[in-house]
C-alpha positions in Angstrom: 0.0 0.0 0.0 1.4 3.4 -1.0 1.2 6.4 1.4 0.4 9.9 0.4 -0.1 13.2 2.2 -2.9 15.6 1.5 -1.9 19.1 2.5 -4.7 21.2 4.0 -5.1 24.2 6.2 -4.0 23.7 9.8 -7.1 22.9 11.9 -9.0 21.5 8.8 -7.6 18.0 8.9 -10.6 16.5 10.6 -13.0 18.0 8.1 -10.9 16.8 5.2 -10.8 13.2 6.5 -14.6 13.3 7.0 -15.2 14.5 3.5 -13.0 11.8 2.1 -14.8 9.1 4.1 -18.2 10.4 2.8 -17.4 11.3 -0.8 -14.5 9.2 -2.1 -15.3 5.6 -3.1 -13.7 3.2 -0.5 -12.2 1.0 -3.3 -9.8 3.9 -4.1 -8.1 4.0 -0.7 -7.5 1.8 2.2 -7.1 4.3 5.1 -7.3 8.1 5.5 -6.2 9.5 8.8 -4.5 12.2 10.8 -1.5 11.3 13.0 -1.8 12.5 16.6 0.7 12.5 19.5 0.5 12.4 23.2 2.3 15.0 25.3 2.5 15.3 29.1 1.4 18.5 30.7 1.8 19.5 34.3 -0.9 21.5 36.0 -1.2 22.1 39.8 1.4 19.5 40.6 -0.5 16.9 38.5 0.4 15.3 35.1 -2.2 15.3 32.3 -1.9 13.6 28.9 -2.7 16.0 26.0 -3.3 14.8 22.5 -2.5 17.0 19.5 -1.8 16.7 15.8 1.7 15.5 15.1 1.8 17.0 11.6 -0.5 20.0 11.4 -1.9 20.5 7.9 -1.3 16.9 6.9 -3.8 14.2 6.2 -2.4 10.8 5.3 -4.1 8.4 2.9 -3.0 5.0 1.7 -3.9 3.7 -1.8 -2.9 1.2 -4.5 -4.7 3.4 -7.1 -3.1 6.8 -6.6 -3.9 8.1 -10.0 -7.6 7.3 -9.8 -7.7 8.6 -6.2 -6.0 11.9 -7.2 -8.5 12.6 -10.0 -11.4 11.7 -7.7 -10.1 14.1 -5.1 -9.7 16.9 -7.6 -13.4 16.5 -8.7 -14.9 16.9 -5.3 -15.7 20.6 -5.0 -15.9 20.7 -1.2 -12.4 19.4 -1.0 -10.9 22.0 -3.2 -11.7 24.6 -0.5 -9.7 22.6 2.1 -6.6 22.1 0.0 -3.7 24.4 0.4 -2.2 24.5 -3.0 -3.5 22.8 -6.2 0.0 21.8 -7.2 1.3 20.2 -4.1 -1.7 19.0 -2.1 -1.2 15.3 -3.0 2.4 14.2 -2.1 4.0 10.8 -2.2 5.5 9.4 1.1 8.6 7.3 0.6 8.4 3.7 1.8 11.1 4.3 4.5 9.2 7.3 5.8 5.9 5.4 5.9 7.6 2.4 7.6 9.1 4.8 10.2 5.7 6.4 10.9 4.1 2.9 11.2 6.7 2.0 13.7 6.1 4.9 16.0 2.3 5.1 16.0 -0.3 2.8 17.3 -3.3 1.3 15.4 -5.3 4.4 16.2 -2.6 6.6 14.5 -1.4 8.0 17.8 2.2 8.4 18.8 1.9 7.5 22.5 4.2 8.7 25.3 7.6 7.0 25.6 9.2 6.1 28.9 12.8 7.4 29.5 15.0 6.4 32.4 17.9 8.8 32.9 20.8 8.8 35.2 19.8 12.2 36.7 22.6 13.9 34.7 20.7 13.9 31.3 22.0 10.7 30.0 19.4 8.2 28.7 19.7 4.7 30.3 16.6 3.1 29.0 13.9 3.8 26.5 10.5 2.1 25.8 7.6 3.1 23.5 7.7 4.7 20.1 10.9 6.6 20.9 12.8 3.3 21.0 12.6 3.2 17.2 14.4 6.5 16.8 16.8 7.1 19.8 19.6 7.8 17.3 17.5 10.6 15.8 17.1 12.6 19.1 18.5 16.0 18.6 17.5 17.6 22.0 16.0 16.4 25.3 13.8 18.7 27.3 13.1 16.7 30.4 11.4 19.5 32.2 9.0 20.0 29.3 8.6 16.2 29.0 9.5 15.9 25.4 12.4 15.2 23.1 13.0 16.6 19.6 13.5 14.0 16.9 14.8 14.6 13.4 13.0 12.6 10.7 12.6 12.7 7.0 9.1 13.3 5.6 8.2 14.1 2.1 11.9 14.2 1.2 12.7 17.0 3.7 14.2 16.9 7.2 11.7 17.8 9.9 11.9 18.0 13.6 9.0 16.9 15.8 8.4 16.8 19.5 7.7 13.4 21.0 6.2 13.2 24.5 8.0 11.4 27.2 7.3 10.1 30.7 10.0 10.0 33.4 10.2 7.8 36.4 9.0 10.5 38.7 5.9 10.9 36.6 5.0 7.3 37.0 5.7 7.6 40.7 3.3 10.6 41.0 0.7 9.0 38.6 -0.6 10.3 35.4 -4.2 11.6 35.3 -6.5 9.7 33.0 -7.6 13.1 31.7 -7.0 13.7 28.0 -7.3 17.3 27.1 
């Protein structure tokens, strides 16, 4: 299955996926989704899990019939309003890029929090979760903010994204089951 990105206005990703599910024949694509990520927030001495878009403005779609899909998408008038640029709204995702994204997200297209164990001096001793697949790509750790910056290749360009982390002290204090 080949992966593609549909570029849309930030905040319009959900509308675009709904339109595709309603208006595009299911035989033209396998899946259409937005990738989300979990991040840990602290409020009033408590930890909360916040879910947000990992790639604002991107809707991912998989298909074995990209040409037919492309022409179908271009014919849907309601979608034309949501697309950013007529020339680059339908972009191919390289196999290695798609494989990497599949490795770090779950079946619901969410990049969940990763657990990091450190030595207290900033050195990482143990990693579990999605981050385990890309430890070598970490470019910065912000333990206080509970995220790391990871460099990845997407659409042929280098991008840096934040991946949420949980530290031992967070687990000791407990994480609220509140998703905001």
